[in-house]
NUVO-400019 format. One record per atom (N, C-alpha, C): residue number from 1; atom name; residue in one letter; z, y, x. Coordinates in Angstrom, 3 decimals, always signed. Atoms other than C-alpha are relative to their C-alpha. Layout:
REC   i at aa       zz       yy       xx
REC NUM CA  A        Z        Y        X
...
REM end
This chain:
REC   i at aa       zz       yy       xx
REC   1  N  I   -0.091   -0.763   -1.247
REC   1 CA  I  +25.536  -12.119  -21.573
REC   1  C  I   +0.129   +1.478   -0.373
REC   2  N  A   -0.190   -1.419   +0.262
REC   2 CA  A  +26.756   -8.537  -21.587
REC   2  C  A   -1.085   +0.796   +0.710
REC   3  N  L   +1.042   -0.836   -0.578
REC   3 CA  L  +24.283   -5.738  -20.842
REC   3  C  L   +0.280   +0.306   +1.462
REC   4  N  E   -0.313   -0.332   -1.395
REC   4 CA  E  +26.131   -4.848  -17.632
REC   4  C  E   -0.122   -1.206   +0.934
REC   5  N  D   +0.196   +1.177   -0.835
REC   5 CA  D  +25.605   -8.433  -16.425
REC   5  C  D   -1.420   -0.096   +0.543
REC   6  N  L   +1.352   -0.029   -0.541
REC   6 CA  L  +21.917   -7.695  -15.861
REC   6  C  L   -0.022   +0.884   +1.242
REC   7  N  P   +0.034   -0.818   -1.206
REC   7 CA  P  +21.107   -6.385  -12.400
REC   7  C  P   -0.906   +1.216   -0.169
REC   8  N  G   +0.935   -1.099   -0.147
REC   8 CA  G  +19.569   -3.049  -11.640
REC   8  C  G   -0.988   -0.422   +1.072
REC   9  N  L   +1.020   +0.445   -0.942
REC   9 CA  L  +16.275   -3.732   -9.877
REC   9  C  L   -0.617   +1.183   +0.723
REC  10  N  S   +0.768   -0.969   -0.770
REC  10 CA  S  +14.530   -1.803   -7.144
REC  10  C  S   -0.868   -0.788   +0.970
REC  11  N  V   +0.934   +0.645   -0.919
REC  11 CA  V  +11.865   -2.527   -4.563
REC  11  C  V   +0.023   +0.725   +1.330
REC  12  N  V   +0.142   -0.546   -1.343
REC  12 CA  V  +11.796   -2.026   -0.823
REC  12  C  V   -1.465   -0.199   +0.377
REC  13  N  A   +1.427   +0.039   -0.310
REC  13 CA  A   +8.229   -1.160   +0.124
REC  13  C  A   -0.248   +0.683   +1.333
REC  14  N  K   +0.339   -0.577   -1.298
REC  14 CA  K   +6.735   -0.459   +3.518
REC  14  C  K   -1.502   +0.223   +0.068
REC  15  N  G   +1.417   -0.340   -0.058
REC  15 CA  G   +3.372   +1.306   +3.280
REC  15  C  G   -0.312   +0.675   +1.311
REC  16  N  P   +1.094   -0.063   +0.969
REC  16 CA  P   +0.804   +2.572   +3.811
REC  16  C  P   -0.679   -1.362   -0.177
REC  17  N  Y   +0.673   +1.242   +0.338
REC  17 CA  Y   -1.302   -0.137   +2.210
REC  17  C  Y   -1.505   +0.188   +0.097
REC  18  N  F   +1.456   -0.011   -0.163
REC  18 CA  F   -4.930   -0.971   +2.988
REC  18  C  F   -0.560   -1.321   -0.499
REC  19  N  R   +0.661   +1.200   +0.511
REC  19 CA  R   -7.416   -3.484   +1.575
REC  19  C  R   +0.007   -1.124   +1.027
REC  20  N  A   +0.191   +1.021   -1.029
REC  20 CA  A   -7.829   -5.303   +4.895
REC  20  C  A   +1.308   -0.538   +0.584
REC  21  N  R   -1.289   +0.464   -0.528
REC  21 CA  R   -4.095   -5.805   +5.544
REC  21  C  R   +0.876   -0.532   -1.139
REC  22  N  P   -0.916   +0.458   +1.053
REC  22 CA  P   -1.392   -7.715   +3.669
REC  22  C  P   +0.943   +1.135   -0.422
REC  23  N  A   -0.974   -0.974   +0.528
REC  23 CA  A   +0.896   -5.594   +1.458
REC  23  C  A   +1.265   -0.770   -0.355
REC  24  N  S   -1.253   +0.727   +0.212
REC  24 CA  S   +4.572   -6.601   +1.350
REC  24  C  S   +1.033   +0.848   -0.728
REC  25  N  F   -1.053   -0.632   +0.779
REC  25 CA  F   +7.394   -5.770   -1.053
REC  25  C  F   +1.192   -0.962   -0.054
REC  26  N  Q   -1.220   +0.810   +0.084
REC  26 CA  Q  +10.994   -6.988   -1.296
REC  26  C  Q   +0.802   +0.464   -1.216
REC  27  N  A   -0.816   -0.315   +1.175
REC  27 CA  A  +12.987   -7.156   -4.555
REC  27  C  A   +1.443   +0.208   +0.423
REC  28  N  K   -1.422   -0.234   -0.229
REC  28 CA  K  +16.513   -5.798   -4.590
REC  28  C  K   +0.678   +0.028   -1.372
REC  29  N  A   -0.753   +0.062   +1.258
REC  29 CA  A  +18.958   -6.673   -7.395
REC  29  C  A   +1.432   +0.420   +0.281
REC  30  N  E   -1.370   -0.480   -0.174
REC  30 CA  E  +22.235   -4.822   -7.714
REC  30  C  E   +0.741   -0.104   -1.319
REC  31  N  F   -0.819   +0.174   +1.188
REC  31 CA  F  +24.905   -5.801  -10.189
REC  31  C  F   +1.101   +1.053   -0.037
REC  32  N  S   -1.143   -0.885   +0.185
REC  32 CA  S  +27.560   -3.533  -11.595
REC  32  C  S   +1.238   -0.694   +0.557
REC  33  N  P   -1.229   +0.623   -0.490
REC  33 CA  P  +30.943   -4.101   -9.921
REC  33  C  P   +0.822   -0.617   -1.137
REC  34  N  C   -0.741   +0.523   +1.147
REC  34 CA  C  +32.284   -4.790  -13.438
REC  34  C  C   -0.665   -1.236   -0.607
REC  35  N  A   +0.739   +1.115   +0.597
REC  35 CA  A  +29.687   -7.468  -14.189
REC  35  C  A   +0.584   -1.339   +0.408
REC  36  N  S   -0.421   +1.367   -0.289
REC  36 CA  S  +30.482  -11.146  -14.331
REC  36  C  S   -0.747   -0.494   +1.238
REC  37  N  T   +0.662   +0.558   -1.176
REC  37 CA  T  +29.667  -13.081  -11.166
REC  37  C  T   -0.844   -1.219   -0.346
REC  38  N  N   +0.801   +1.152   +0.422
REC  38 CA  N  +28.060  -15.902  -13.191
REC  38  C  N   -1.482   +0.330   +0.047
REC  39  N  G   +1.451   -0.146   +0.031
REC  39 CA  G  +24.333  -16.306  -12.609
REC  39  C  G   -0.584   +0.905   +1.063
REC  40  N  R   +0.529   -0.920   -1.008
REC  40 CA  R  +24.023  -13.870   -9.708
REC  40  C  R   -0.881   -0.706   +1.026
REC  41  N  S   +0.761   +0.689   -1.034
REC  41 CA  S  +22.696  -16.488   -7.320
REC  41  C  S   -1.215   -0.736   -0.564
REC  42  N  T   +1.094   +0.755   +0.607
REC  42 CA  T  +20.194  -17.924   -9.803
REC  42  C  T   -1.051   +0.910   -0.621
REC  43  N  L   +1.034   -0.885   +0.531
REC  43 CA  L  +17.913  -14.948  -10.414
REC  43  C  L   -1.381   -0.538   +0.359
REC  44  N  L   +1.387   +0.377   -0.222
REC  44 CA  L  +14.247  -15.842  -10.805
REC  44  C  L   -0.827   +1.278   -0.057
REC  45  N  F   +0.808   -1.216   -0.070
REC  45 CA  F  +11.961  -13.016   -9.686
REC  45  C  F   -1.455   -0.330   -0.288
REC  46  N  E   +1.426   +0.122   +0.296
REC  46 CA  E   +8.448  -12.595  -11.053
REC  46  C  E   -0.658   +1.350   +0.241
REC  47  N  W   +0.778   -1.205   -0.277
REC  47 CA  W   +5.856  -10.048   -9.893
REC  47  C  W   -1.341   -0.111   -0.709
REC  48  N  S   +1.312   -0.027   +0.633
REC  48 CA  S   +2.707   -9.006  -11.734
REC  48  C  S   -0.631   +1.370   +0.263
REC  49  N  I   +0.682   -1.238   -0.384
REC  49 CA  I   +0.113   -6.394  -10.717
REC  49  C  I   -1.219   +0.214   -0.874
REC  50  N  S   +1.198   -0.370   +0.749
REC  50 CA  S   -2.490   -4.578  -12.796
REC  50  C  S   -0.594   +1.260   +0.628
REC  51  N  P   +0.614   -1.211   -0.543
REC  51 CA  P   -5.011   -1.909  -11.771
REC  51  C  P   +0.395   +1.221   -0.819
REC  52  N  G   -0.329   -1.251   +0.685
REC  52 CA  G   -4.203   +1.719  -12.619
REC  52  C  G   +1.467   +0.354   +0.154
REC  53  N  A   -1.363   -0.514   -0.170
REC  53 CA  A   -1.026   +3.790  -12.716
REC  53  C  A   +0.968   -0.517   -1.060
REC  54  N  T   -0.831   +0.512   +1.088
REC  54 CA  T   +0.255   +2.226  -15.967
REC  54  C  T   -0.178   -1.510   -0.096
REC  55  N  Y   +0.086   +1.454   +0.050
REC  55 CA  Y   +1.101   -1.462  -16.135
REC  55  C  Y   -0.578   -0.462   -1.327
REC  56  N  N   +0.631   +0.573   +1.181
REC  56 CA  N   -1.033   -3.466  -18.562
REC  56  C  N   -0.046   -1.521   +0.196
REC  57  N  R   -0.086   +1.459   -0.132
REC  57 CA  R   -0.246   -7.160  -19.033
REC  57  C  R   -1.370   -0.664   -0.151
REC  58  N  E   +1.321   +0.599   +0.229
REC  58 CA  E   -3.803   -7.880  -20.256
REC  58  C  E   -0.914   +0.114   +1.204
REC  59  N  T   +0.878   -0.165   -1.155
REC  59 CA  T   -5.406   -6.575  -17.059
REC  59  C  T   +0.662   -0.443   +1.308
REC  60  N  A   -0.679   +0.477   -1.212
REC  60 CA  A   -2.884   -8.086  -14.634
REC  60  C  A   -0.872   -1.064   +0.672
REC  61  N  F   +0.895   +0.900   -0.715
REC  61 CA  F   -4.817   -9.936  -11.946
REC  61  C  F   +0.687   -0.766   +1.132
REC  62  N  F   -0.689   +0.656   -1.113
REC  62 CA  F   -2.182  -11.046   -9.438
REC  62  C  F   +1.462   -0.169   -0.377
REC  63  N  S   -1.420   +0.225   +0.295
REC  63 CA  S   +1.239  -12.636   -9.935
REC  63  C  S   +0.562   -1.021   +0.973
REC  64  N  R   -0.723   +0.901   -0.894
REC  64 CA  R   +3.826  -14.421   -7.814
REC  64  C  R   +1.451   -0.071   -0.458
REC  65  N  T   -1.423   +0.095   +0.245
REC  65 CA  T   +7.416  -15.611   -8.047
REC  65  C  T   +0.728   +0.053   +1.341
REC  66  N  G   -0.831   -0.062   -1.194
REC  66 CA  G  +10.245  -15.104   -5.570
REC  66  C  G   +0.446   +1.416   +0.288
REC  67  N  P   -0.530   -1.330   -0.283
REC  67 CA  P  +12.226  -12.185   -4.157
REC  67  C  P   -0.901   +0.855   +0.886
REC  68  N  A   +0.928   -0.753   -0.853
REC  68 CA  A   +9.455  -11.209   -1.704
REC  68  C  A   -1.411   -0.187   -0.530
REC  69  N  L   +1.401   +0.044   +0.423
REC  69 CA  L   +5.856  -10.386   -2.564
REC  69  C  L   -0.861   +0.394   +1.182
REC  70  N  T   +1.003   -0.339   -0.998
REC  70 CA  T   +3.031  -10.506   -0.043
REC  70  C  T   -1.359   -0.162   -0.662
REC  71  N  I   +1.344   +0.012   +0.578
REC  71 CA  I   -0.432   -9.600   -1.283
REC  71  C  I   -0.971   -0.195   +1.159
REC  72  N  P   +0.902   +0.285   -1.118
REC  72 CA  P   -3.104  -11.142   +0.956
REC  72  C  P   -1.069   +1.091   +0.193
REC  73  N  P   +1.105   -0.934   -0.239
REC  73 CA  P   -5.800   -9.002   +2.613
REC  73  C  P   -1.166   -0.282   -0.942
REC  74  N  S   +1.196   +0.049   +0.854
REC  74 CA  S   -8.905   -8.301   +0.487
REC  74  C  S   +0.295   -0.264   -1.464
REC  75  N  T   -0.351   +0.157   +1.411
REC  75 CA  T   -6.980   -8.741   -2.795
REC  75  C  T   -0.090   +1.334   -0.713
REC  76  N  L   -0.011   -1.344   +0.563
REC  76 CA  L   -6.658   -4.991   -3.395
REC  76  C  L   -1.235   +0.759   +0.454
REC  77  N  N   +1.080   -0.891   -0.403
REC  77 CA  N   -9.343   -2.311   -3.275
REC  77  C  N   +0.575   +1.192   +0.745
REC  78  N  G   -0.432   -1.211   -0.687
REC  78 CA  G   -9.116   +0.669   -0.962
REC  78  C  G   -0.028   +1.188   -0.947
REC  79  N  S   -0.049   -1.241   +0.790
REC  79 CA  S   -8.298   +4.103   -2.418
REC  79  C  S   +0.232   -0.276   -1.486
REC  80  N  S   -0.271   +0.377   +1.391
REC  80 CA  S   -6.836   +2.592   -5.600
REC  80  C  S   +1.496   +0.060   -0.290
REC  81  N  V   -1.393   -0.015   +0.447
REC  81 CA  V   -3.622   +2.719   -7.634
REC  81  C  V   +0.253   -1.286   -0.774
REC  82  N  Y   -0.387   +1.233   +0.675
REC  82 CA  Y   -1.787   -0.366   -8.887
REC  82  C  Y   +1.379   +0.152   -0.614
REC  83  N  A   -1.300   +0.020   +0.675
REC  83 CA  A   +1.046   -0.741  -11.386
REC  83  C  A   +0.569   -1.405   +0.147
REC  84  N  T   -0.638   +1.290   -0.259
REC  84 CA  T   +3.540   -3.500  -10.706
REC  84  C  T   +1.239   -0.160   -0.859
REC  85  N  L   -1.177   +0.354   +0.780
REC  85 CA  L   +6.100   -5.193  -12.933
REC  85  C  L   +0.781   -1.038   +0.783
REC  86  N  L   -0.925   +0.951   -0.609
REC  86 CA  L   +9.061   -6.857  -11.239
REC  86  C  L   +1.000   -0.392   -1.074
REC  87  N  S   -0.965   +0.516   +0.979
REC  87 CA  S  +11.152   -9.055  -13.530
REC  87  C  S   +0.985   -0.906   +0.720
REC  88  N  A   -1.020   +0.924   -0.498
REC  88 CA  A  +14.408  -10.844  -12.764
REC  88  C  A   +0.633   -0.667   -1.212
REC  89  N  M   -0.554   +0.739   +1.127
REC  89 CA  M  +15.551  -13.570  -15.128
REC  89  C  M   +1.259   -0.735   +0.467
REC  90  N  T   -1.259   +0.693   -0.294
REC  90 CA  T  +19.102  -14.897  -15.187
REC  90  C  T   -0.084   -1.451   -0.476
REC  91  N  A   -0.042   +1.411   +0.407
REC  91 CA  A  +20.031  -18.557  -15.704
REC  91  C  A   +0.034   -0.143   -1.521
REC  92  N  S   -0.076   +0.080   +1.468
REC  92 CA  S  +20.701  -17.780  -19.388
REC  92  C  S   -1.273   +0.512   -0.677
REC  93  N  G   +1.264   -0.462   +0.565
REC  93 CA  G  +17.205  -16.312  -19.844
REC  93  C  G   -0.086   +1.491   -0.251
REC  94  N  S   +0.064   -1.454   +0.150
REC  94 CA  S  +18.110  -12.617  -19.974
REC  94  C  S   -0.867   +0.569   +1.123
REC  95  N  R   +0.982   -0.533   -0.934
REC  95 CA  R  +15.570  -10.415  -18.223
REC  95  C  R   +0.222   +1.486   +0.250
REC  96  N  A   +0.012   -1.407   -0.409
REC  96 CA  A  +15.748   -7.152  -16.286
REC  96  C  A   -1.389   +0.284   +0.569
REC  97  N  E   +1.339   -0.345   -0.472
REC  97 CA  E  +12.508   -5.313  -15.479
REC  97  C  E   +0.007   +1.326   +0.738
REC  98  N  F   +0.165   -1.226   -0.776
REC  98 CA  F  +11.440   -2.646  -13.017
REC  98  C  F   -1.495   +0.219   +0.175
REC  99  N  L   +1.413   -0.364   -0.129
REC  99 CA  L   +8.060   -0.902  -13.142
REC  99  C  L   -0.160   +1.011   +1.125
REC 100  N  F   +0.309   -0.982   -1.034
REC 100 CA  F   +6.569   +0.907  -10.162
REC 100  C  F   -1.491   -0.055   +0.293
REC 101  N  S   +1.402   -0.012   -0.394
REC 101 CA  S   +3.177   +1.901   -8.859
REC 101  C  S   -0.095   +0.296   +1.491
REC 102  N  F   +0.274   -0.283   -1.405
REC 102 CA  F   +1.709   +2.057   -5.386
REC 102  C  F   -1.501   +0.206   +0.143
REC 103  N  S   +1.424   -0.247   -0.212
REC 103 CA  S   -1.616   +3.090   -3.926
REC 103  C  S   -0.427   -0.534   +1.355
REC 104  N  T   +0.589   +0.400   -1.263
REC 104 CA  T   -3.907   +1.840   -1.233
REC 104  C  T   -0.780   +1.185   +0.548
REC 105  N  D   +0.744   -1.070   -0.656
REC 105 CA  D   -5.420   +4.223   +1.275
REC 105  C  D   -1.370   -0.512   +0.407
REC 106  N  A   +1.313   +0.354   -0.541
REC 106 CA  A   -8.999   +4.299   +2.464
REC 106  C  A   +0.173   -0.264   +1.492
REC 107  N  A   -0.065   +0.337   -1.423
REC 107 CA  A   -9.312   +2.600   +5.830
REC 107  C  A   -1.061   +0.803   +0.753
REC 108  N  D   +1.001   -0.652   -0.842
REC 108 CA  D  -11.114   +4.290   +8.695
REC 108  C  D   -1.209   -0.915   +0.146
REC 109  N  L   +1.213   +0.770   -0.241
REC 109 CA  L  -14.711   +3.212   +9.121
REC 109  C  L   +0.051   -0.576   +1.411
REC 110  N  V   +0.065   +0.620   -1.318
REC 110 CA  V  -15.319   +0.864  +12.025
REC 110  C  V   -1.395   +0.250   +0.551
REC 111  N  A   +1.288   -0.329   -0.627
REC 111 CA  A  -18.081   +2.254  +14.260
REC 111  C  A   -0.207   -0.908   +1.203
REC 112  N  S   +0.363   +0.871   -1.114
REC 112 CA  S  -19.810   -0.151  +16.608
REC 112  C  S   -1.397   +0.395   +0.445
REC 113  N  L   +1.275   -0.505   -0.507
REC 113 CA  L  -22.607   +1.162  +18.803
REC 113  C  L   -0.398   -0.801   +1.227
REC 114  N  S   +0.524   +0.681   -1.183
REC 114 CA  S  -24.766   -0.771  +21.227
REC 114  C  S   -1.342   +0.628   +0.361
REC 115  N  T   +1.278   -0.538   -0.488
REC 115 CA  T  -27.763   +0.242  +23.331
REC 115  C  T   -0.827   -1.127   +0.579
REC 116  N  D   +0.893   +1.000   -0.577
REC 116 CA  D  -30.748   -1.595  +24.734
REC 116  C  D   +0.098   -0.052   +1.520
REC 117  N  G   -0.151   -0.013   -1.459
REC 117 CA  G  -29.666   -0.822  +28.284
REC 117  C  G   +1.347   +0.572   +0.352
REC 118  N  G   -1.237   -0.636   -0.408
REC 118 CA  G  -27.033   +1.152  +30.095
REC 118  C  G   +0.278   +1.226   -0.847
REC 119  N  G   -0.373   -1.183   +0.757
REC 119 CA  G  -25.308   +4.232  +28.791
REC 119  C  G   -0.605   +1.282   +0.538
REC 120  N  V   +0.598   -1.193   -0.610
REC 120 CA  V  -27.205   +6.634  +31.102
REC 120  C  V   -1.512   -0.110   -0.115
REC 121  N  V   +1.441   -0.040   +0.187
REC 121 CA  V  -30.778   +7.626  +30.321
REC 121  C  V   -0.508   +1.302   +0.600
REC 122  N  S   +0.583   -1.242   -0.516
REC 122 CA  S  -33.043  +10.136  +32.045
REC 122  C  S   -0.455   +0.858   -1.166
REC 123  N  R   +0.404   -0.923   +1.080
REC 123 CA  R  -34.146  +13.195  +30.095
REC 123  C  R   -1.301   -0.429   -0.664
REC 124  N  S   +1.280   +0.397   +0.594
REC 124 CA  S  -37.569  +11.714  +29.549
REC 124  C  S   +0.011   -1.456   -0.456
REC 125  N  G   -0.082   +1.410   +0.366
REC 125 CA  G  -36.377   +8.158  +28.966
REC 125  C  G   +0.319   -0.198   -1.474
REC 126  N  A   -0.289   +0.360   +1.392
REC 126 CA  A  -36.073   +6.426  +25.623
REC 126  C  A   +1.203   -0.937   -0.024
REC 127  N  V   -1.134   +0.893   +0.185
REC 127 CA  V  -33.005   +4.659  +24.370
REC 127  C  V   +0.022   -0.442   -1.459
REC 128  N  T   -0.141   +0.515   +1.354
REC 128 CA  T  -32.472   +2.447  +21.354
REC 128  C  T   +1.490   -0.138   -0.282
REC 129  N  L   -1.402   +0.087   +0.418
REC 129 CA  L  -29.148   +2.829  +19.576
REC 129  C  L   +0.081   -0.891   -1.235
REC 130  N  D   -0.164   +0.942   +1.100
REC 130 CA  D  -27.915   +0.131  +17.214
REC 130  C  D   +1.432   +0.076   -0.525
REC 131  N  A   -1.323   -0.095   +0.620
REC 131 CA  A  -25.005   +0.740  +14.836
REC 131  C  A   +0.155   -1.027   -1.119
REC 132  N  S   -0.040   +0.986   +1.086
REC 132 CA  S  -25.613   -2.333  +12.662
REC 132  C  S   +1.315   -0.780   -0.047
REC 133  N  G   -1.304   +0.649   +0.010
REC 133 CA  G  -22.190   -3.711  +13.675
REC 133  C  G   +1.093   +0.849   -0.644
REC 134  N  S   -0.961   -0.889   +0.658
REC 134 CA  S  -20.479   -0.758  +11.950
REC 134  C  S   +0.236   -0.466   -1.429
REC 135  N  Y   -0.267   +0.411   +1.378
REC 135 CA  Y  -18.777   -1.368   +8.619
REC 135  C  Y   +1.178   +0.775   -0.593
REC 136  N  D   -1.093   -0.612   +0.763
REC 136 CA  D  -16.393   -0.099   +5.952
REC 136  C  D   +0.979   -1.112   -0.377
REC 137  N  P   -0.934   +1.085   +0.314
REC 137 CA  P  -13.272   -2.326   +5.861
REC 137  C  P   +0.475   -0.015   -1.452
REC 138  N  D   -0.362   -0.009   +1.419
REC 138 CA  D  -12.689   -1.262   +2.238
REC 138  C  D   -1.006   -0.754   -0.855
REC 139  N  T   +1.000   +0.747   +0.758
REC 139 CA  T  -15.870   -3.030   +1.172
REC 139  C  T   -0.351   -1.332   +0.640
REC 140  N  C   +0.295   +1.246   -0.707
REC 140 CA  C  -16.156   -5.781   +3.788
REC 140  C  C   +1.101   -0.239   +1.023
REC 141  N  S   -1.109   +0.256   -0.920
REC 141 CA  S  -13.292   -7.406   +5.640
REC 141  C  S   -0.333   -0.998   +1.099
REC 142  N  T   +0.370   +0.980   -1.012
REC 142 CA  T  -15.145  -10.054   +7.652
REC 142  C  T   -1.412   +0.271   +0.500
REC 143  N  P   +1.346   -0.264   -0.547
REC 143 CA  P  -18.037   -8.836   +9.840
REC 143  C  P   -0.711   -1.312   +0.335
REC 144  N  P   +0.892   -1.144   +0.176
REC 144 CA  P  -20.964   -9.062  +10.000
REC 144  C  P   -0.072   +0.427   -1.455
REC 145  N  C   +0.002   -0.580   +1.332
REC 145 CA  C  -21.150   -6.762   +7.025
REC 145  C  C   -1.309   +0.750   -0.232
REC 146  N  P   +1.186   -0.812   +0.275
REC 146 CA  P  -24.103   -5.159   +5.283
REC 146  C  P   +0.323   +1.475   +0.216
REC 147  N  T   -0.227   -1.428   -0.247
REC 147 CA  T  -24.520   -1.515   +6.257
REC 147  C  T   -0.460   +0.847   -1.184
REC 148  N  A   +0.394   -0.751   +1.194
REC 148 CA  A  -25.732   -0.555   +2.769
REC 148  C  A   +1.134   +0.934   -0.387
REC 149  N  G   -1.009   -0.981   +0.389
REC 149 CA  G  -23.933   +2.590   +1.703
REC 149  C  G   +0.509   +0.819   +1.168
REC 150  N  L   -0.387   -0.783   -1.165
REC 150 CA  L  -23.278   +3.734   +5.264
REC 150  C  L   -1.165   +0.891   +0.416
REC 151  N  T   +1.003   -0.939   -0.482
REC 151 CA  T  -25.130   +6.781   +6.542
REC 151  C  T   +0.297   +0.303   +1.453
REC 152  N  F   -0.162   -0.254   -1.427
REC 152 CA  F  -25.709   +7.298  +10.250
REC 152  C  F   -0.675   +1.316   +0.356
REC 153  N  E   +0.580   -1.252   -0.476
REC 153 CA  E  -26.338  +10.605  +11.955
REC 153  C  E   +0.067   -0.018   +1.523
REC 154  N  W   +0.088   +0.063   -1.450
REC 154 CA  W  -27.499  +10.807  +15.564
REC 154  C  W   -0.245   +1.394   +0.551
REC 155  N  A   +0.218   -1.277   -0.687
REC 155 CA  A  -27.436  +13.750  +17.971
REC 155  C  A   -0.013   -0.273   +1.507
REC 156  N  C   +0.085   +0.126   -1.455
REC 156 CA  C  -28.222  +14.200  +21.644
REC 156  C  C   +0.623   +1.238   +0.628
REC 157  N  Y   -0.636   -1.103   -0.710
REC 157 CA  Y  -26.034  +16.334  +23.880
REC 157  C  Y   -0.197   -0.234   +1.503
REC 158  N  L   +0.211   +0.091   -1.438
REC 158 CA  L  -26.937  +17.014  +27.488
REC 158  C  L   +1.186   +0.599   +0.745
REC 159  N  P   -1.102   -0.570   -0.794
REC 159 CA  P  -24.264  +17.567  +30.153
REC 159  C  P   -0.355   +1.397   +0.464
REC 160  N  G   +0.219   -1.368   -0.436
REC 160 CA  G  -23.907  +21.242  +30.972
REC 160  C  G   -0.867   +0.799   -0.955
REC 161  N  G   +0.768   -0.736   +1.018
REC 161 CA  G  -25.893  +22.206  +27.852
REC 161  C  G   -1.461   +0.135   +0.328
REC 162  N  G   +1.406   -0.196   -0.426
REC 162 CA  G  -29.245  +21.956  +29.674
REC 162  C  G   -0.954   -0.917   -0.520
REM end
């Protein structure tokens, strides 16, 4: 197989990416107009992901085959960088590779507040506030979640400043 018979690879990616949502990528293979047409329809795509900005085969933790890659929720960590190797193999066994990295963003915290009664309390009345339903989707994707690591701050504001 001539060198120009290998496709140029690229990836179509639609971010941003978060731990709690699936991440999707699509392989794109482009052949030179001068390349032979043999083997174009028989490309085998392989994906492999490792943590960090530089791909490392020894630390790769997720792999799939096919032209599309979908990473299920809770597979990746929030606020992290991942290096990805996309390979395309021809019917004759020749291989083209494309390396890229992507990052996951930190998800917004989910605040859940409940009270022991209504939302209106007299100035001398007591109210119990419960934020135990709050969670960080980067550390827990299926509530109920432990609130360890979350800090709560409460304040009271009166209408009209009085």
